[in-house]
C-alpha positions as CSV (number, residue, x, y, z in Angstrom):
1,M,29.9,-17.6,92.1
2,D,26.3,-16.9,91.1
3,D,27.2,-13.5,89.9
4,V,30.0,-14.9,87.7
5,R,27.6,-17.4,86.1
6,T,25.0,-14.7,85.5
7,E,27.5,-12.5,83.8
8,A,28.7,-15.4,81.6
9,A,25.1,-16.2,80.6
10,R,24.5,-12.6,79.8
11,G,27.6,-12.6,77.6
12,R,26.4,-15.6,75.6
13,W,23.0,-13.9,75.0
14,R,24.7,-10.8,73.8
15,W,26.4,-12.8,71.0
16,L,23.3,-14.6,70.0
17,P,21.8,-11.9,67.6
18,W,25.1,-11.6,65.9
19,G,25.3,-15.3,65.4
20,L,21.8,-15.4,64.1
21,L,22.7,-12.5,61.7
22,A,25.7,-14.4,60.5
23,V,23.7,-17.5,59.9
24,G,21.1,-15.5,58.0
25,V,23.7,-13.8,55.9
26,T,25.3,-17.2,55.1
27,V,22.0,-18.7,54.2
28,A,21.1,-15.7,52.0
29,S,24.4,-15.8,50.2
30,G,24.0,-19.5,49.6
31,G,20.5,-19.0,48.2
32,A,21.7,-16.1,45.9
33,W,24.5,-18.3,44.7
34,I,22.2,-21.2,44.0
35,G,19.7,-18.8,42.3
36,S,22.4,-17.4,40.1
37,R,23.6,-20.8,39.1
38,S,20.0,-21.8,38.3
39,L,19.5,-18.7,36.2
40,Q,22.7,-19.3,34.3
41,A,21.6,-22.9,33.6
42,L,18.2,-21.6,32.4
43,E,19.9,-19.1,30.1
44,A,22.3,-21.8,28.7
45,R,19.3,-24.1,28.1
46,S,17.4,-21.3,26.4
47,A,20.4,-20.6,24.1
48,Q,20.7,-24.3,23.3
49,L,17.0,-24.5,22.4
50,E,17.3,-21.5,20.2
51,R,20.3,-23.0,18.4
52,E,18.4,-26.3,18.0
53,A,15.4,-24.4,16.6
54,T,17.6,-22.5,14.2
55,E,19.2,-25.8,13.1
56,S,15.8,-27.4,12.7
57,E,14.6,-24.5,10.6
58,A,17.6,-24.8,8.3
59,H,17.1,-28.5,8.0
60,V,13.5,-28.0,7.2
61,A,14.4,-25.4,4.5
62,Q,17.0,-27.8,3.1
63,L,14.4,-30.6,3.0
64,Q,11.9,-28.3,1.2
65,T,14.5,-27.3,-1.3
66,L,15.3,-31.0,-1.9
67,R,11.6,-31.8,-2.3
68,Q,11.1,-29.1,-4.8
69,A,14.1,-30.3,-6.8
70,M,12.8,-33.8,-6.7
71,E,9.4,-32.6,-7.9
72,R,11.0,-30.7,-10.8
73,R,13.0,-33.7,-11.7
74,L,9.8,-35.9,-11.6
75,R,8.0,-33.5,-13.9
76,A,10.9,-33.4,-16.3
77,L,10.9,-37.2,-16.4
78,E,7.2,-37.3,-17.0
79,R,7.5,-34.8,-19.9
80,Q,10.3,-37.0,-21.3
81,Q,8.2,-40.1,-21.0
82,Q,5.2,-38.3,-22.6
83,T,7.4,-37.0,-25.4
84,A,8.9,-40.5,-26.0
85,E,5.4,-42.1,-26.0
86,W,4.0,-39.4,-28.4
87,G,7.1,-39.8,-30.7
88,S,6.7,-43.5,-31.0
89,A,2.9,-43.2,-31.5
90,A,3.4,-40.5,-34.1
91,A,5.9,-42.6,-35.9
92,R,3.5,-45.6,-36.0
93,L,0.7,-43.3,-37.1
94,Q,2.8,-41.8,-39.9
95,A,4.0,-45.2,-41.1
96,R,0.4,-46.5,-41.1
97,N,-0.8,-43.5,-43.0
98,A,2.1,-43.1,-45.5
99,E,1.0,-45.9,-47.8
100,E,-2.6,-45.0,-47.7
101,Q,-1.9,-41.3,-48.4
102,H,0.4,-42.3,-51.3
103,T,-2.4,-44.4,-52.8
104,R,-4.8,-41.5,-52.5
105,R,-2.4,-39.1,-54.1
106,E,-2.0,-41.5,-57.0
107,A,-5.8,-41.6,-57.4
108,A,-6.0,-37.8,-57.1
109,L,-3.3,-37.5,-59.8
110,A,-5.4,-39.7,-62.1
111,T,-8.6,-37.7,-61.4
112,L,-6.8,-34.4,-62.0
113,G,-5.3,-35.7,-65.2
114,S,-8.7,-36.6,-66.5
115,A,-10.3,-33.3,-65.4
116,L,-7.5,-31.1,-66.8
117,K,-6.6,-33.1,-69.9
118,D,-6.9,-30.1,-72.2
119,A,-4.6,-27.9,-70.0
120,L,-2.2,-30.8,-69.7
121,A,-2.2,-31.3,-73.5
122,S,-1.4,-27.6,-74.1
123,G,1.4,-27.6,-71.6
124,D,-0.3,-25.0,-69.3
125,V,-0.5,-27.6,-66.5
126,T,1.9,-30.2,-65.3
127,L,1.2,-32.8,-62.6
128,D,3.8,-34.9,-60.7
129,L,4.1,-37.1,-57.7
130,E,6.9,-36.3,-55.3
131,D,8.1,-38.4,-52.4
132,D,5.3,-37.1,-50.0
133,A,3.4,-34.6,-52.1
134,L,1.4,-34.1,-55.3
135,R,2.7,-31.1,-57.3
136,M,0.7,-29.2,-59.8
137,E,2.2,-26.3,-61.8
138,V,0.1,-23.9,-63.8
139,S,1.5,-21.4,-66.3
140,E,1.0,-17.7,-65.8
141,R,-0.9,-17.2,-69.1
142,L,-3.7,-19.5,-67.9
143,L,-4.1,-17.9,-64.5
144,F,-3.2,-14.2,-64.8
145,A,-3.1,-11.5,-67.4
146,P,0.4,-9.7,-67.7
147,A,1.2,-7.8,-64.5
148,S,-2.2,-8.7,-63.0
149,T,-3.0,-10.3,-59.7
150,Q,-6.6,-11.2,-60.5
151,L,-7.4,-14.7,-61.7
152,T,-8.7,-15.0,-65.3
153,P,-12.0,-16.8,-65.9
154,E,-10.0,-19.8,-67.2
155,G,-7.9,-19.7,-64.0
156,A,-10.9,-19.6,-61.8
157,R,-12.4,-22.5,-63.6
158,L,-9.2,-24.5,-63.3
159,M,-9.1,-23.8,-59.5
160,K,-12.7,-25.0,-59.2
161,Q,-11.9,-28.2,-61.0
162,S,-8.9,-28.8,-58.9
163,A,-10.6,-27.9,-55.6
164,S,-13.0,-30.7,-55.9
165,V,-10.1,-33.1,-55.7
166,F,-8.4,-31.1,-53.0
167,Q,-11.6,-31.3,-50.9
168,G,-12.2,-35.0,-51.6
169,A,-9.4,-37.5,-51.9
170,L,-6.8,-35.1,-50.4
171,G,-9.0,-33.4,-47.9
172,D,-6.4,-34.0,-45.1
173,H,-3.5,-32.5,-47.1
174,R,-2.1,-29.0,-46.9
175,V,-2.1,-26.8,-50.0
176,A,1.0,-24.7,-50.3
177,V,0.7,-22.1,-53.1
178,E,4.0,-20.7,-54.5
179,A,4.0,-18.0,-57.2
180,H,7.0,-17.4,-59.5
181,T,7.7,-14.5,-61.9
182,D,10.8,-13.5,-63.8
183,E,13.1,-10.5,-63.7
184,V,11.2,-8.6,-66.4
185,L,8.2,-6.9,-64.9
186,P,5.7,-5.8,-67.6
187,A,4.9,-2.1,-67.5
188,A,1.1,-1.8,-67.2
189,P,-1.0,1.3,-66.3
190,G,-2.3,1.0,-62.7
191,A,-0.3,-2.3,-62.1
192,P,-0.9,-3.4,-58.5
193,A,2.7,-4.5,-58.0
194,S,5.9,-2.5,-58.7
195,T,8.4,-5.3,-58.1
196,A,8.7,-9.0,-58.9
197,W,8.5,-9.8,-55.2
198,E,5.2,-8.0,-54.8
199,L,3.8,-9.5,-57.9
200,S,4.6,-13.1,-57.0
201,A,3.4,-12.7,-53.4
202,A,0.1,-11.0,-54.5
203,R,-0.6,-13.8,-57.1
204,A,0.0,-16.5,-54.5
205,V,-2.4,-14.7,-52.1
206,S,-4.9,-14.3,-54.9
207,V,-5.0,-18.1,-55.5
208,V,-5.2,-18.8,-51.7
209,R,-8.1,-16.4,-51.3
210,H,-9.9,-17.9,-54.2
211,L,-9.5,-21.4,-52.8
212,N,-10.7,-20.3,-49.4
213,E,-13.5,-17.8,-50.2
214,R,-14.9,-19.4,-53.4
215,E,-14.0,-23.1,-53.0
216,K,-14.3,-23.2,-49.2
217,L,-11.0,-24.8,-48.4
218,A,-10.1,-24.4,-44.8
219,P,-7.7,-21.6,-44.2
220,T,-5.6,-23.8,-41.9
221,R,-4.7,-25.9,-44.9
222,L,-3.5,-23.0,-47.1
223,S,-0.3,-21.0,-47.3
224,A,1.0,-18.5,-49.8
225,T,4.6,-17.7,-50.8
226,G,6.1,-15.5,-53.5
227,H,9.5,-16.4,-54.9
228,A,9.8,-13.7,-57.5
229,A,12.4,-14.8,-60.1
230,H,14.7,-16.7,-57.7
231,R,13.6,-20.3,-58.3
232,P,13.4,-20.7,-62.0
233,R,12.6,-24.0,-63.7
234,V,15.0,-23.2,-66.6
235,P,17.7,-20.5,-67.2
236,A,16.0,-17.2,-67.9
237,D,18.0,-16.5,-71.1
238,S,15.1,-16.3,-73.6
239,P,11.5,-15.2,-73.8
240,P,10.2,-18.9,-74.0
241,N,12.2,-19.8,-71.0
242,R,11.0,-16.8,-69.0
243,A,7.5,-17.8,-69.9
244,L,8.1,-21.3,-68.5
245,N,9.4,-19.7,-65.3
246,R,6.3,-17.6,-64.8
247,R,4.1,-20.1,-63.0
248,V,2.2,-21.0,-59.9
249,T,2.9,-24.2,-58.0
250,L,0.4,-25.9,-55.8
251,R,2.0,-28.6,-53.6
252,L,-0.3,-30.9,-51.6
253,S,1.4,-32.6,-48.7
254,P,0.1,-34.5,-45.7
255,T,-0.8,-32.5,-42.6
256,P,1.8,-33.1,-39.9
257,V,1.0,-35.6,-37.1
258,T,-0.1,-33.8,-34.0
259,P,-0.7,-35.0,-30.4
260,E,-4.4,-34.6,-31.0
261,S,-4.3,-36.9,-34.1
262,V,-2.3,-39.4,-32.2
263,A,-4.8,-39.4,-29.4
264,V,-7.6,-39.9,-31.9
265,A,-5.7,-42.8,-33.5
266,R,-5.3,-44.5,-30.2
267,T,-9.0,-44.5,-29.6
268,E,-9.9,-45.9,-33.0
269,P,-10.8,-49.6,-33.0
270,P,-8.3,-51.8,-34.9
271,S,-9.6,-53.0,-38.2
272,R,-7.2,-55.9,-38.9
273,P,-8.1,-58.1,-36.0
274,V,-11.8,-57.7,-36.9
275,K,-11.1,-58.8,-40.4
276,R,-9.2,-61.8,-39.2
277,D,-12.1,-62.7,-36.9
278,A,-14.5,-62.4,-39.8
279,K,-12.3,-64.7,-41.9
280,A,-12.0,-67.2,-39.2
281,K,-15.8,-67.3,-38.8
282,A,-16.2,-67.7,-42.5
283,K,-13.8,-70.7,-42.5
284,K,-15.8,-72.3,-39.7
285,M,-19.0,-71.9,-41.5
286,A,-17.4,-73.3,-44.7
287,R,-16.2,-76.4,-42.7
288,R,-19.7,-76.9,-41.3
């Protein structure tokens, strides 16, 4: 009996390593399976985080684009508001100055009429008030010799007399010089111009240069234009009519309102309320 029991015990011990090996293999397989599942979960989580990061970046880019669009729209609205404010301020300034400028042009017309009475009487000069300008027309024979672009002494004297008014009462007006000729260009040895266009343009420039260099009018106020024979006063069908068409026109008109002038006007103290206050004080003093 003892031998049988001993042999059975030995048989059990022989199977023990194999059992332990089987248990080890089972445990290892379970660990590998668990590790594999954990790795897959980590990879899935990493992919999810990458997708979320990509979506976040796209959302941020979309928000930046939206912000830039809103900033551009805001700047456009600010420019529109500034334009509207400047436009209304410019309109008020123009309306306020229009009557004053017209009054000054009337006074300048009277002053020029007195200074140039001889030229007016001879018909070499005409003066007129337009809607927003003072117009002075001077005949060719008073300003230039035939086919010449140099002012005559009489023309230089006339420009000097006129410039004193241009600098004074109408110092804020532009001076547009327009020269007119006719279709018949006198043949003169050494003439500086070979066409009516060149002659009229050169004469306009000559007057502008004289007003700037000799009479010290600001160049920003001056402009020169040559019209040749294409804007006649009367039909060019006779020598007297062609003589009337050969002329130089000086048109004095207000300087356009600019944002700078509007800004200056806004900073100027109002005059009417001060006058009303002064009148009120005078009435109080009279009552006392």
